[in-house]
C-alpha positions in Angstrom: -8.2 22.0 25.8 -8.5 26.5 25.5 -5.8 28.8 25.9 -7.7 29.9 29.0 -7.5 26.6 30.6 -4.3 25.5 29.5 -3.0 28.9 31.6 -5.2 28.1 34.8 -4.5 23.7 34.1 -0.3 25.1 33.9 -0.8 27.5 37.1 -2.3 24.3 39.0 0.4 22.1 37.9 -1.9 20.0 36.2 -1.4 20.4 32.8 0.8 17.5 31.6 -1.2 15.5 33.5 -4.8 16.5 31.7 -2.5 16.3 28.5 -1.8 12.3 29.1 -5.7 11.9 30.2 -6.7 13.5 27.4 -4.4 10.9 25.0 -5.4 8.2 26.6 -9.0 9.0 26.7 -8.7 9.4 22.8 -6.5 6.3 22.4 -9.2 4.5 23.9 -11.9 6.0 21.8 -9.8 4.9 18.3 -9.4 1.7 19.7 -12.7 1.0 20.6 -14.0 2.7 17.2 -11.5 0.0 15.4 -12.4 -2.9 16.7 -16.2 -1.9 16.1 -15.3 -1.3 12.4 -13.5 -4.9 12.3 -16.8 -6.5 13.3 -18.7 -4.5 10.8 -16.6 -6.2 8.0 -16.5 -9.8 9.8 -20.6 -9.6 9.7 -20.6 -8.2 6.0 -18.1 -10.9 4.8 -19.6 -13.5 6.8 -22.7 -13.3 3.9 -20.2 -14.1 1.2 -17.1 -16.2 2.7 -17.6 -19.7 4.1 -15.6 -22.1 6.1 -12.9 -24.1 3.9 -13.3 -22.1 1.1 -10.4 -20.2 -1.3 -9.5 -16.4 -1.2 -7.3 -14.5 -2.9 -6.3 -11.6 -1.3 -4.7 -9.1 -4.4 -3.0 -6.2 -2.7 -2.8 -7.0 0.8 -0.7 -4.3 2.3 -0.5 -5.7 6.2 -3.7 -8.2 6.1 -6.7 -6.4 7.3 -8.6 -8.5 4.9 -7.1 -11.2 5.4 -7.2 -11.6 8.7 -11.1 -11.1 8.0 -11.0 -14.2 6.0 -9.0 -16.0 8.0 -11.4 -15.4 11.2 -14.0 -17.1 8.9 -12.3 -20.4 8.1 -10.8 -19.5 4.6 -7.8 -20.4 3.3 -6.0 -17.2 1.6 -3.2 -16.4 -0.7 -2.1 -12.9 -0.2 -0.7 -11.0 -2.6 1.4 -8.2 -2.0 4.7 -6.2 -3.8 6.0 -4.3 -0.8 8.4 -6.2 1.3 8.3 -4.1 4.3 4.5 -4.6 3.9 5.1 -8.5 3.3 7.3 -8.7 6.5 4.7 -6.9 8.4 2.3 -9.8 7.0 4.4 -12.7 7.7 5.0 -11.8 11.0 1.1 -11.2 11.7 0.2 -14.1 11.1 3.3 -16.7 11.2 1.8 -19.0 13.3 -1.7 -19.5 10.5 -1.0 -22.3 8.2 -4.3 -20.9 6.4 -2.4 -18.0 4.7 -0.1 -18.3 2.0 1.8 -15.3 1.3 3.0 -14.4 -2.1 5.7 -11.8 -2.4 4.9 -10.6 -5.9 2.3 -8.1 -7.6 -0.3 -9.3 -10.5 -0.4 -7.9 -14.1 -2.0 -9.2 -16.8 1.1 -10.9 -18.1 4.4 -12.2 -16.1 7.7 -9.7 -15.9 8.6 -6.6 -13.8 7.1 -3.4 -13.5 7.3 -0.1 -11.9 5.0 0.1 -8.5 5.2 4.1 -6.8 5.1 4.2 -3.1 4.0 7.0 -1.3 6.1 8.9 1.5 3.4 8.9 4.1 1.1 6.1 2.7 2.3 2.4 1.6 -1.5 2.1 1.4 -1.8 4.0 -2.2 1.3 2.3 -3.9 0.1 1.9 -7.6 1.4 0.7 -10.7 -0.8 3.1 -12.9 0.5 6.3 -13.7 -3.1 7.8 -14.4 -3.9 7.0 -10.8 -0.1 8.7 -9.9 -0.2 11.6 -12.0 -4.0 12.1 -11.9 -6.0 10.8 -9.3 -6.9 12.4 -5.9 -3.7 11.0 -4.5 -1.7 12.5 -7.0 0.4 15.3 -4.7 1.5 11.5 -2.5 4.0 10.7 -4.7 6.3 13.6 -5.2 8.2 12.6 -2.2 8.2 9.2 -2.8 10.2 6.5 -4.5 9.6 3.9 -7.3 11.1 0.2 -7.4 10.8 -2.3 -9.6 8.5 -5.4 -8.5 7.9 -9.2 -9.8 4.5 -9.5 -11.0 2.6 -12.9 -12.3 -1.2 -13.4 -13.3 -4.4 -14.4 -11.8 -4.3 -17.6 -14.0 -0.7 -18.6 -12.6 -2.4 -18.2 -8.8 -5.2 -20.7 -10.0 -3.1 -23.0 -11.6 -0.8 -23.4 -8.3 -3.3 -23.2 -5.9 -7.0 -23.8 -7.5 -9.9 -21.7 -8.4 -10.8 -19.5 -5.8 -13.9 -18.8 -4.3 -13.7 -15.1 -4.0 -10.7 -12.7 -5.0 -10.6 -9.3 -3.3 -8.6 -6.8 -5.9 -7.5 -3.3 -4.2 -4.8 -2.2 -6.5 -5.1 1.6 -6.6 -5.6 2.0 -10.4 -4.6 -1.7 -11.7 -7.6 -3.5 -11.7 -8.5 -3.9 -14.8 -4.5 -4.7 -15.9 -5.3 -7.8 -12.8 -8.3 -9.2 -14.2 -7.0 -9.2 -17.4 -4.8 -12.1 -16.0 -7.5 -14.3 -15.5 -9.4 -16.3 -18.4 -11.7 -18.6 -16.3 -14.6 -17.6 -14.4 -14.5 -17.1 -10.8 -18.0 -17.0 -8.6 -17.4 -14.0 -6.7 -14.7 -10.9 -7.5 -14.3 -6.8 -6.0 -12.4 -4.8 -6.8 -11.9 -1.2 -5.9 -13.1 2.1 -7.7 -12.9 5.6 -7.6 -15.4 8.2 -9.0 -13.0 9.8 -11.1 -11.8 6.9 -12.9 -14.5 5.3 -13.0 -14.6 4.4 -16.8 -11.5 1.9 -15.6 -14.4 0.5 -13.8 -17.1 0.0 -16.7 -14.2 -1.5 -18.0 -13.5 -4.4 -15.5 -17.7 -5.2 -15.5 -17.2 -5.4 -19.5 -14.4 -7.9 -19.1 -16.0 -9.7 -16.6 -19.0 -10.2 -18.9 -17.5 -12.2 -21.1 -17.4 -14.8 -18.8 -20.8 -15.4 -18.2 -24.1 -13.6 -16.8 -23.0 -11.5 -14.2 -24.5 -9.3 -11.4 -23.2 -6.8 -9.3 -23.5 -4.9 -5.9 -21.2 -2.1 -4.3 -20.2 -1.2 -0.9 -19.0 2.7 -0.4 -15.7 3.1 2.1 -15.8 0.7 4.9 -17.4 -2.7 3.9 -20.4 -2.6 6.0 -23.8 -3.0 3.6 -24.0 -2.9 0.1 -25.4 -0.3 -0.7 -28.8 -1.9 -3.4 -30.5 -4.6 -1.7 -30.0 -6.9 -4.1 -27.1 -7.8 -7.0 -28.5 -6.1 -10.4 -27.3 -6.6 -13.9 -24.3 -4.5 -15.3 -27.3 -1.9 -17.0 -29.3 -1.7 -14.1 -26.7 -1.4 -11.8 -24.5 1.6 -13.8 -27.5 3.6 -14.4 -28.2 3.2 -10.5 -25.0 3.5 -9.1 -24.1 7.3 -11.5 -27.4 8.2 -9.6 -25.6 8.2 -6.3 -22.5 9.0 -7.3 -20.3 12.5 -6.7 -16.5 13.4 -7.0 -15.9 11.8 -3.6 -17.4 8.7 -3.8 -15.0 5.5 -3.8 -15.7 1.9 -2.9 -15.6 -1.6 -3.8 -17.4 -3.2 -6.5 -18.9 -6.7 -6.1 -19.3 -9.2 -9.6 -20.9 -12.9 -8.9 -20.2 -14.5 -12.0 -23.5 -16.5 -12.8 -24.4 -19.7 -15.4 -20.1 -19.2 -16.7 -19.1 -20.2 -20.1 -16.3 -21.7 -19.5 -17.9 -23.7 -16.4 
């Protein structure tokens, strides 16, 4: 609202009413956008996840992705090392028997690791020193805190809950360490990537290639649609994604493991 309009509205005694109305309209618009985005995500994942399938949500935070998987009829094991997030996650889905919440992080071995938590955004909490010190959010941790958290492995999860149909990994630069804790093939895996550390994404791809023939696709930002018309072999994928990347590119890489070696 311009200064002139503020003066006129104030003079007429309606400025406060106008501000409340403005906020009300903003909240409605924002709510509608969130609903539309959730609907788009639900449609996107419906082509990948079927009722009765098992999903691992690694880096679940407060369960936005878990909610989508549950709506699609999947059973979900959600991993989240932050106690505050776990409390919200548990409360949010307390009546849903298809969700198991585990207050742990994941790595390539069992033990305890340091988790850096931003003072303003718990969604970018990380166990990666590189992410914390050199990534695009490095300025977010100076006033944050560091806690020690228990970590397990994907192999342990498979042993306890069975082999999943899909593993979603969103752990802010620690994806490769998580994947190294998996020693058996899974049908579908996705992991987050950012352009400044794309070499880490390539290491993830190389590691998953050891399980068998793989094909890849990706989404940028909100999971709404794949950027390529079909899943590609690693060489074609890496060539084509480099052509569209810039310094701000981020998203998720989806990997299908076909003809697994140890199946």
